[in-house]
N, C-alpha and C positions, 0 to 999 in steps of 0.2 A: 233559547237562542244560544248557540255555542259561543264559548269565550272568544274563539278566533274571529267569529263574525262580529261580535261586539267590538273587539279591538280594531278590526278593519273599518267598521262604520265610525268609530271614534276618531281614528286618524283622518278619515275623509271629512268629518265634521270640522275638525281642527283646520284642515287644509282650506276648505271653502270659507269658513268663518274668517280665517286669516286673510284670505284674498279679498273678502268683502271689506274688512277693516282697512286694509292697505289702499284699496280703491277709493274708499270714502275719504281717507286722509289726502290722497292724490287729488281728489275733487276740490277739497278745501284749498290746497296749494295752487291749483289751477285758477280757482276763483280769485285768490289773492293776487295772482299775476295778471288778472283781467281777461283770462281765457275762458269765457263763459261756456262756449261750446264744448271745450275739453272737460270742463267741470261737469257738465251734464252727462257727457259720455262716461266719465269715471263713476258718476252716481249710478248710471245704468249698469255698469259692470258690477258695482257693489251690490245692487239689487239682485242681479243674476246669480252672483256667488252666494249671497245670503239665501236665496231661494233653494239652491242646491243643498246647502247645509241644513236648511229647515226640512227639506224632503227627507233627508237621512234621519233627522231627529224624529220626524213623524213615523217613519218606518219602525224605529225602536219603540215608540209609544204604542203603535198598533200591535206589535208583537206582544207587548206586555198586556194590552187590553184583551188579547185573545187567550190569555192565561199562561203564556210562556214566562217562565221564571228564569232569572239570571242573577248572578251575584253582581252587586254594584262594584264597579272597578274604579280605581283612582283615575285611570285614563278616561273613562266615560265622564266622570265628574269634571275633569279638566276640559274635555271637549265641550261640555255644556257651558262651562265658564267662558270659553272662547266664543261660543255662539252668542251668549247673552251680552258679552262685551262688544262684539261686532254689531249686534243689533243697536245697542246704545250709541256707539260711534256713528253708525249709519244715520240714525235719527237726528243726532246732533249735527252731523255734517249737512244734512238737508237744510236745516235752519241756518247754519253758518254760511253756506253757499248763497242762500237767499239774502242774508244780511250783507254779505260782502258785495254781492251783485248790486244791491240797492245803494250801498255806499259808493261803489264805483260810478254808478249813474249820477249820484249827487255831485261827485267830484268833477264829472264831465260838464256839469252845468255851470261851474264857477268860471 
């Protein structure tokens, strides 16, 4: 795979992973404000953005599996780091939104 293609895919992974991470944090903030529907919508946005980033990563992996060689770039490593961070944030946000929603429900019972 050409260096330019790897760079372009790397930037797109960073973009989508960043969007996923931001949406996950927005979901947590919405849940804290008691806006459950918005929190769910933001988590859906996070899932969609993460899926786009993951598709790009899979494209790179498939190229390598086909025998295409490329030099490892710092930009690609950075993109992978963003993707893994976004995945972790998204998974934790799912749990946090659930906990906050339950806490809000308990507060309403008082």
